N, C-alpha and C positions, 0 to 999 in steps of 0.2 A: 250434434245433428244439425245440417244444411239443406233449409226447407227450398232454399231457390234454385230454379229452372239452370242448366249449364248453360253455354253459349250456344251448343247446337241447339240444344231442347229447347228454349227461347228462338233463334232464329227458325226452327220449322212451327212453334207457334204462331210467330208472325206473319210467315209465310201466309198460312191457313186463313188467317185473321185478314191478312191484305186480299186474297181472292174472296174470301167471302163476302164482306162490305163491296168491293166494285164488280165480282162477278154473279154471285149470288142475289143480293138484295134487292138490284132492279127489279125481277123479275118474281120474288118470291112469293108473294099475295096472286098473283095471275094464276102460278103453275097451278099453286092450291086448290084457288078456284075451278080452276080448268079440269084439275088431275093429270096435267101434262108434265111428263117425265123429263127430266130436265137433260135430255140428250147433249147439247153442246157443252153444257158445264161439268158434266161427268166427263166428256173428251177432254176439257184442258185440264182437269185432275189427272186425269192419266198421263196427258203431256208433260206434267209437272212432275210424276211421280208417286201419285199419291195412291195408284195402285199397288206398288211394289213397298210399303211402308213398311212391312214386318218382314217382308223375304231378306235376308241377307245378302248383302252386295255379290256374294260368288255366285248366288244363285239369280243374278240378274236385279236384283231388287234396291231398295234404298237403304236398309237394315237400320232403320233408326230403331231408337228403345224405346219401350213399352210408355216408360212418361211423356217422352214427345210425342208418341203416336197418340197418347188421349188427350193432350194439350191442344193437339191439331182437330182433334174430332170434337171437341166442346166449341172451338172457336168456328167452324162446320156449321156447329147445329144452334149456335147464338144467334145465328141468320137463317138457316133452314134445315131444319131436323130432316126433311125428308130427303137431302142427299146426303149428309151426315150418315145416315142407314145404309143407305148405299154404300158407300166406301167402307163401313164398319161391318157389314156382312160379306164381303169382298176379301176385306183382310183378315176380321177375325175368325168368321165362320168358316172360309175356303183356305186363303190362301196359308195361314196358319196350321193347321192341322196337316195339309200336303206338307208344307217344311219340314214339319215332325215324325210324319207317317208312309209320306210317298217314296217309291221306289225310287233308283235314278230314271227311268224310262218316263214315268208320272212327272216328275223333276224338270225331265227334258221337254216334254209334249206339252204339258200342260201348264207346270207353275213357271215356267220360261214368258208365256204368252200371259198368262195373269200379272207378272211381273211389270212387264211394257206396257200392260194398258192394252195390248190389241184386243183382250179378252177379259170380259165380266165375270165372276162368279157368283151361282147363289147354292143356295143350301136346301136339302128336302129332307127333313124328319119327322115332321106334325103328320098326322094323318087326321081324314075327319074322324075316327074313333080313338085316336092314342094322342093328346097333347101334353099335358104334363106327365101321365103315364107311359113315355116313350116306349117301355119293354112290350107294351101292347101291338105295336105294329102288327099290320098285317101285310104289306109288301114283300114277294117272295122274290128271291134270287135262286133260279137252279141249274146246277151244273149240267152243261151240254158239251163234253169233249173240252176244246180248249175255252168255252164261250160261257157264258151265263146268262139265261133268259129274265128276264123282268118283268112282272105283272103287280099290278097294284095300283095305289094312288095316294097322292101328297096334297097339301094345303097349305095355304097362308106362307107361300114362297116370295119373299122381297126379290125384284129383281127376274121371276119367274119367265117373264116376256123379253126382257133384254137383254138376257143374260148368254152367256156362251157355252156355260157347261155348269154341272150339279154335282157337289158333293151330296151324295145320296144315301141311307141307309135300309139296309134290304136284312130280311131275316133269310138266313143261308141253312141253319137247322133249326128247325119249331121244337125239337126236344131237348135244345141245350138253354133255352132262356134267353137271357141277355147275351150268354156269351154266346149265343148262337147267330148274332149281330153281325153284319161286315158293311163295309163301307166302300161306294164303287166313286169315281171320277169320269161323267158320264158328259160328253159333246150334246149339246142341246137338240142339234139335228139329227142323231140317233133318230132311225126309222122306230117307231114304235113309241116315243115320249109324243105326248099329245097336250100341248097345253091349254087348259080351260079358262073359265072366265073370271074375268076381273072382280076383284074384291071392292064394295062402293064403300070405302071408309072413312071413319069421323075425324081422322087426323093422319098423317103424313102423308098427304092426298097427293103426291108430287111423286112418288115412288107406285111402281106397279106390283101388285101383292097377288098370285092367281093359285090356282090349281093345278095340278097335273096328273095327267094318267099315263099308266105304263102298261101298253098290250103287246107282249112278246117281242116286248125292247132286247135286243142281242148286243150285247158289249164283250169283248176280251177277257180274259183272265188277267190281263196285264193292265187291266185297270178298277183291280181290287187296291184297295188304300191300307196299306198296313198287311196284316196277318187274316186269315179266315178266323173268323170271331171276333175280329178286335172293335167293329163297328160301333158297339156301345160306349167303348172307351175311349174313341177317337169322339163321335158323339159328345160325352162329357168333357172332354180338352175342348174342344170347338166353344162350346158354351159359356166354360168357365172365362176364354178369351172374350166370347161375345159379349158376356156380362160388364166388363169393362167399358165395351164399347158403348152400350145400352146407359152406362152411368155415365159416360162424358155427353152422352147424350143430354140426356136430363140436365147435369148440369150446366152446361151452353144454354137451353131453355131457362134454367133460372136465373141463370146471368143477364139474359134478354128480358126477363119479366121485371129484374129490379132496376136496370137501366131505364124501360119504357116507364116506368112508376115515376122514376124520380122526376125524367124529362116532363110527363103529364104533371104532376104536382108541383110542379113550378111555373108551370104554363095555364092551369088550370085556378081560377078566381072565385074564392065565397067568401060572403060577408066582408069583401073589402081586401083581400089580400088571399096571398096562394094558399092551396090548400095544404102543398108543404109545409107550411110554417104549424102545422097544426102538430099537436103532440100524439092525438091517434093515428094519424098519415104515418108520422116517422116512428112510431111505436111497429106499425105493421113493417114496415121498412128495414126495420131493426131486428126484425124476429127471421125474416127475408135471408137479410145478411148473415145470420148466425147459421142457419140452417145451409146454406150456401158457401159456408166458407168451411166448415164441418163435412159437407157431403164433398168438397173439390179434397180435403187431406183423405178423407178415407180414400177416395178414386185414384189418388197417388199414390197413397201406401199399398193399396195393391198391385197398382203398376210396376212399383218399386220393387216389391217380395216377388213378382214373375221375372224381371229382369234378373234379380240376384239366382236366378234358379230355384226359389222355395216354392214349396206347396203353395197357394194362396188359393185354392177352393172358397175358404171361409170368406176371406179379404172379397173378395170377387162378387159373393154372395150379399157380403155386408152394403160392400157399396151399391151395388145394383139396387139393395130395397132402400138403404137411405136415400139414395140420389134420385132415385124416380119419385119417391114420395114428397120430399122436398119441391122437386118441378111442378108436382101437384098443386100443392101448398103456396109453392109462390106464383103459380097462374091464377089460382083464385083468388088470394088476395091484390095481386094485380088489378083485376077485372074489380074488384069490390071498391078500390081505389081510382080506378075509372069512373066508377058507380056505372050509369046508364050506357056510356059512351064505351065501355068494357065489356057491353053485350053485345054491339055490333060489329062488323065486317072491317068497319073504317078502320077500327084500332087493332094492331096486331095481337094483343092479348088474348081475344078471343081464340084466334088462330094457336098461338102460346097451352092454350087450355086442351085444346082438340090432339095437340100433339103430344103434349107431358104426358096424356092418360096412358097411353101404349107402353109407356117405358116400364108401370107395374107389371105388366101383363108379356109382354116376348120376352125370348130367350130364358124363360122361366119365370110364372108369376111370381110375385111377393110373398106368397102363403106356401110354395115349394121351397122359395131361397132360405124361408124364417126354418121349414124343417131341416136343411141342410147347414143351416149355420147351427142349429140345435144339437144335431146331431156332429159336427165337428166338437162341441164342449165337451160329450163324454168320449170321443173317441179321445182325446187330448189326454184322460183323465188315466 
């Protein structure tokens, strides 16, 4: 077994690291404080090809493998978790399912724009009354000749205001349960698509997270992704991929927590010596590092299975749970190491904790992921 990144994977990781340190780091605290969308930074990432990371070269993308992709996301999240999730949602939840299920028309009209960075994508699944229970969604799409008329509401949409299109799930046949759900790719400027309020969030504050109302929004049947009734399958495929992006985000946050804690423990003196010389501090850092390394390899293994074309649902769920809980653990320990200074905004570990917590919630709560993991154990018997 070779645990080393390939030359190309390392190149992609280093490119993301350099960009994050040079372009994201200078304004990250201010963007968090002001809830300011990283417009210029996202534009530069698009120009560098980060919008097309998971899209094959023949479709206009960069065609990176999944291991390279998550390694790059980790480096972005190490500096700015908000920007990372914008790139993750665009690639994992929108572009990837369109690559797998999109028609030639969708690939030409939508995927080409998503790959080039001309368009940013958003994912619209969650509703006010259906979060973990996605099968309970109420948004309806009714056939009208060669069109569909959509009515309903969505919420918690990352990049919902700054995007150019949505991959949206709606009920097309209520009698069929989850098999009566379909997926549509919809331009944001479609009449009847009404963006809602911005959510005031604890963390990832430089992303825009909004609700969406659909009032007689008319779209062509050509915007149907996959076949009628494929929506739930497409959503689950997207979420498997999305969990790798969230796990990578969590790994990046955990890495940042350790780096900041080591730096602070070398600078902070108590009882006449650096606190990093005390075994109690080193024990904390040891635990943080063990959890981080275990998290990273769970993530890379899941990404590797995806690259092999193997089923990776269980591995993605395990990576998402373990990495997210590691991020929260490392952030709490980092604050403890910083003492009172960890509780104030002057030091970044306060932000790390706020950013870490959401990784245990979105792309499927960790409680739901444990159900997925447990079910897979019995499916294998």
